[in-house]
N, C-alpha and C positions, 0 to 999 in steps of 0.2 A: 536287584539280579537283572544281568542283560536279558532282552528279548531273545526268543528262540524262534528262528525264521521258521517258514514252512515252504510247501513247494508252490503254494499260492503266492506267497511271496515274491518268489523268485522271476514267476510269470509276470507279477506286476512289475519290477524290477527292468525286466527286458523291455516291457513295455515303456516304462518311462525311459530308457536309454535311447528307444527306436522313436521318440515323439519328435515331430517334424517341427515342432517348436522351441522345445526346451529341453532336448534329448542332448545326445553326446554326437558330435560332429564325427567322428571315426565309425561308431556305430552307426550312424545312418549313414553312413558312404558305404558301407560291405554290402557285397551281393552273395548269392548262392555259391558262386565259383571263388569268390575271393575268401570265404571262411572254411573252405576245404584244406588247404594246407594246415591251419590251424586244428583242424578235428584231426586231421592223422599225427598231427604230432602230439595232440593230448592223447591220444590210443596210445602211443609209444610210450610216453611219461609214465599212464598207468600201467602198463606192462613192466618197465622198468622199477616202478616203485614197490611192485608186489613181487618182481624176483630177489630184490633188494631186502624185502620184508621189512620195510619202512613205513609201518601202519599208518601213522599220521600222516605221513606223505600219500600215502593210499588214498587217505579221506579225501585230503586236498585236490588230488588229481581226479578222483571221481566228481568230483562237484566241477572241475574245471571240462568234463566231458560231458556232464549233463548240461552244461551252460551251452554247450554248441548244439545239442538238441532242441533245447528251448530257443536257442538262434534261429536255427532252422525251423522251427514250427512259429515263429512270428513271424518270419517273411513269409511263409505259407499264408498266416492268417492275412497280412496285408494284403496279400495277392489274391485272396479268396478262394485258395486251392483247398485248403484243411485247417484246423488248429490243432493245440496239444492234446486237448479231450479227444480228438478224432484219433490222434495216434495212439494215446492210452487204451482206447476202446478197440482199436483195431488190433493193437497186440493183446490185450484181454482176451478177445475173442477168440482169435488164432490159438493162443496157447491153452486154453480151454476145450478148443476143438480138435486139437492134437493131442491132448491127454485124456481120453475118454474112459481111461483106468483109473484115473483120478476122480475126473468131473464126470459121473454120469448122466445121461439124457442131456449133456451140456450144460448142467448148471453149476455153477461156479462154487455155488455153495452146499451142494448135497451132501451126502455123506460118500465116502471112500468105498469101493467096491473089492472085490477079492484082488490081491496083487498079481501081476505078470513079472516073469523074469525080464532080464536085459533083451534077449533076443527077441522073445514075443513083441516088447516093447518097440524095440528099434523096426521091426519088419511094420506094426501098426504104422507108426510115425511114416514111414518110406510111403506106406498105402496111402495115408491120410495128405500126403504132401501131392502125392500124383495126382489124388482127386481133385484137389485145389487147384492145379494148373488147367485140369479138364476145364473145371466149371468158371474159371476165368476166362476159357477160351484162349488161351494162349498159344499163340501158334509154334510148337517145340517140333524141330525137324533133328534135332541130335540130341543126346544124353547131356552134350557137353554146352549146349544154349544158354544153360542158367548159371556157369561160372562166371561170376563178375569179372569182365577184364580189367577193371581199375585194382583188382586185388596184386598184392608184389608177387613177383612172377615165382618164388619159390613157394607159396603157399598155393597161387594158382595150379603150379605142377601138381602139387599134391590133391588137390579136387578133382583137377583132369584125371590124374592117374585113378583115383578111388573111384571115379563114375566109369572108367572105361573098363576096370575091373570087374564090374559087375555083369559084364557080358561074359565074361571068360578070357579075355583078350589080357591076360597079364603071367606073369612069370611064376613057377610053381614055387620057388621058395628063394631065399637070399644067396644061397650058392650061386644059383644059374645067374642072379643078376651081377655078382662077382664080376665073372666072366663078361656079360655086357660091358661094364664099366673099363676091364682091360681092353677089350675091343675098340670102345669109344675113344681111349686114350691113345690107342695105337693110330687110328685115324685121325686124330687131331694132330698128331706129331707128323703125318704125312704131309697135313694142311698145312702146317708150319714150315715143313719142308719145302713144299711149291711156292711159297710165298705168296699165296693168292690171299689177301685180306677177306673177302667173301666167305671162303670155304672155311679159313680160321674161325671166323665168329660162327658162323653154321655147324662145325664141329665141337666147339666148346661148349654153345650151347646144348648139344647133345650129351657133351659129359655131364653138365650140370642136371639135364633130365634123368639121365642113367643113376647118376648119384641120388637125386631124391626118391626116385624108383627103389633103389637100394635102401635107405633110409627108412623107408615104407615097409618094407620085408622085415627091417631089422626093429620096427617098432618103436623108432626113435623120430623125434621131431626133428625135421632139418634145420626148422629157425631156432629152436632152442640148442641144438649141437652148434652152428653157425654162432649163436651170441656167446656159448660157454667157449668156443675156440678164440674168438675177439678178446674175450676177458683174460683167456689165458695168456695171449699175446703181449695183450696190454701190460699184465703183470711183470714179463719177464721182459717186455722192453724198457719200461720204467725202472727196473731193476738195474739194468744196463746204463740207463741216464743216470741215474744215483752215482754208479762206480765210476762213468767218465767226469760227472762234474765235482765227486770227491778229488779225483785225481788232478784235476785243475786244467784237464786238456779238452779239445774240442775234438768232436766226431770226425772234422775234417783230416786231424792228424792220424787218423787209425787205419791202417791198410786193412783188406780184407782178412787177411790171416787173424789180425788182433780182434776185428769185429767178431769171428766166428768163434774165437777162443772165448771171450766175452758171452755170447750167445750159448755156448755150451754149459759155463759156470751158471746163468742164469739159469738154466735148464734144470740143473742139479740142485740149485738153490729152493726156486719154487716147485719143485717136486718134494723136498724135503719140507717144504714150509708151504704147505696147500691153504 
């Protein structure tokens, strides 16, 4: 029966890969910044596998993502910043602290207390997080200071808007935001007609920002909505590709009218065969 490896084996493997005498040249050459693109790629591959409900692939991709964490921890160990054990300790301590309704007196193994409803838990969570910032003596001059700048733009927009909304600076409902989107589109059109590139980019950004605001009011995740749109377009485009290929012609020989006709046919087919 093959050996079942555990977390300690993974940590040991990482140490072997980074061994200066017998390790892997590629792994030895990596720095903190070198690994960042791989980490982002692994996160998106996990998400893609989950959305496809490909569970064996999810298992594999979660392992790849875990390896990124182990790699960072190995670099930190070598540079004497911290080690993986410290990462785990910090995480568990934080989660115990933020869930006093589950871990009374900060004891991981204590019995559970009476349950709280979702609103009470959220309020408690926010209070504890704010207290943590104060205890760290973190200089926060704005509610938006702790929104990570490395986040993809759409995700960052969502977080910025949610935080700003806590002050009351928000639209009442989705209907109000529909008008905002229309206004922003009008301003974008005017910028386009002016021909000033900077203004066009600025107004286009406002359109995106207003659409994210609308998605928040509609309780729709803008990332998921965008992904769904891409998948839908991909299916329709691939249907057209197959039609063109089966007709043994090239796209270059199709005029705009012919392409529009194919697009309409593709929409009808895919709507009837989701």
